[in-house]
C-alpha positions in Angstrom: 92.3 171.8 30.4 92.9 168.3 31.6 90.0 166.3 33.0 89.8 165.8 36.7 88.8 162.3 37.7 86.2 162.2 40.5 84.0 159.5 41.9 80.2 160.2 41.8 80.3 160.7 45.6 83.3 163.1 45.4 81.5 165.2 42.7 78.5 165.5 45.0 80.6 166.7 47.8 82.2 169.4 45.7 78.8 170.4 44.4 77.5 170.7 48.0 80.5 172.8 49.0 80.0 175.1 45.9 76.3 175.5 46.8 77.2 176.4 50.4 79.7 179.0 49.3 77.4 180.6 46.8 74.2 180.6 48.9 75.5 181.2 52.4 79.1 182.2 52.6 78.8 184.9 50.0 75.9 186.5 51.8 77.8 186.3 55.2 80.8 188.1 53.6 78.7 190.8 51.9 76.9 191.5 55.2 80.3 191.6 57.1 81.7 194.1 54.5 78.6 196.3 54.8 78.8 196.2 58.6 82.5 197.2 58.5 81.8 200.0 56.0 79.3 201.4 58.5 82.0 201.9 61.0 83.6 204.8 59.0 87.2 205.2 57.8 88.1 202.1 55.8 91.9 202.8 55.8 92.3 201.8 59.4 89.4 199.3 59.6 90.6 195.8 60.5 87.1 194.3 60.2 86.8 195.6 56.7 90.2 194.2 55.7 89.4 190.8 57.2 86.0 190.7 55.4 87.6 191.6 52.1 90.2 188.8 52.6 87.4 186.4 53.4 85.6 187.5 50.3 88.7 186.9 48.1 89.1 183.4 49.6 85.4 182.5 49.0 85.4 183.8 45.5 88.7 182.0 44.8 87.3 178.7 46.1 84.1 179.1 44.1 86.2 179.6 40.9 88.3 176.6 41.8 85.3 174.4 42.4 83.6 175.5 39.2 86.7 174.8 37.2 87.1 171.4 38.7 83.5 170.4 38.2 83.4 171.8 34.6 86.4 169.6 33.7 85.5 166.6 35.9 85.3 163.1 34.5 82.8 161.6 36.9 83.1 157.9 37.5 80.5 155.8 39.3 82.5 152.8 40.7 79.3 150.7 40.8 79.1 150.8 37.0 82.8 149.8 36.4 83.6 146.5 34.8 87.4 146.1 34.9 87.6 142.3 35.1 88.8 142.4 38.7 91.6 144.8 38.1 92.3 147.8 40.3 91.2 151.0 38.5 90.1 154.5 39.6 87.2 154.1 42.0 87.9 150.5 42.9 87.8 149.4 46.6 90.7 147.1 47.4 91.2 144.8 50.4 94.9 144.3 51.2 97.0 142.3 53.6 100.4 143.6 54.7 102.6 140.6 54.2 105.0 141.5 57.0 102.5 142.3 59.8 99.4 140.4 58.6 97.3 143.5 59.1 94.4 143.9 56.7 93.3 147.2 55.3 90.8 148.5 52.8 91.3 151.5 50.5 89.3 153.1 47.8 91.3 154.7 44.9 89.8 158.3 44.4 90.7 161.7 43.0 93.1 164.0 44.7 90.3 166.2 46.0 88.5 163.3 47.6 91.5 161.6 49.2 91.2 161.2 53.0 93.3 158.6 54.7 91.1 158.8 57.8 88.3 157.2 55.8 90.7 154.9 53.8 90.4 156.9 50.5 93.7 157.2 48.8 94.6 159.5 45.9 95.1 158.0 42.5 98.5 159.7 42.5 99.6 158.2 45.8 102.4 155.6 45.9 100.0 152.9 47.0 97.5 153.6 44.3 100.2 153.7 41.6 101.4 150.3 42.8 97.9 148.9 42.8 96.5 150.2 39.4 96.1 147.4 36.9 96.7 144.6 39.4 94.2 141.9 40.5 93.2 139.8 43.5 96.1 137.4 44.4 98.8 139.8 43.1 101.5 141.0 45.5 102.6 144.6 45.1 105.5 146.5 46.6 104.8 150.0 47.8 107.6 152.6 48.5 106.3 153.9 51.8 108.1 156.6 53.8 109.2 153.9 56.3 110.6 151.8 53.5 109.3 149.3 51.0 106.2 147.3 52.1 104.6 144.3 50.4 100.8 143.8 50.2 98.8 141.0 48.8 95.6 142.1 47.1 92.8 140.0 48.7 89.8 141.4 46.8 88.9 144.2 44.3 85.4 145.6 44.5 83.5 148.2 42.5 81.0 149.8 45.0 
């Protein structure tokens, strides 16, 4: 199985979700199944069917999280020493050369990516363009709206 890169923070989030599923969600689903069974005939019991579907989802997600965590390569960005280059876990300050707009992104694993909090997947077009580059470099990113050029202002490992 291939290793899954995760930041230390991302691994903690997955562990918290796994704990929640195992300790709370499982119990809720078991109780819902027991309640539905008490209503009699299971062949026409929509509550029972819904509870079984929920159970399948919860168990599937638990298996998925356990698999990812068991094969995770956990990287703490604060301990990186990449000589100022953009690597997995790095936080990068960029300036759009066309608009002058400045933005900051952190390069993270696919499970952690959330553009709302400026975390971009290591497999995204912008991350692929940034990896290996340093402050002062100009990169071209193939965005959905067309090519965009960014200057790397600073690379941090936090």
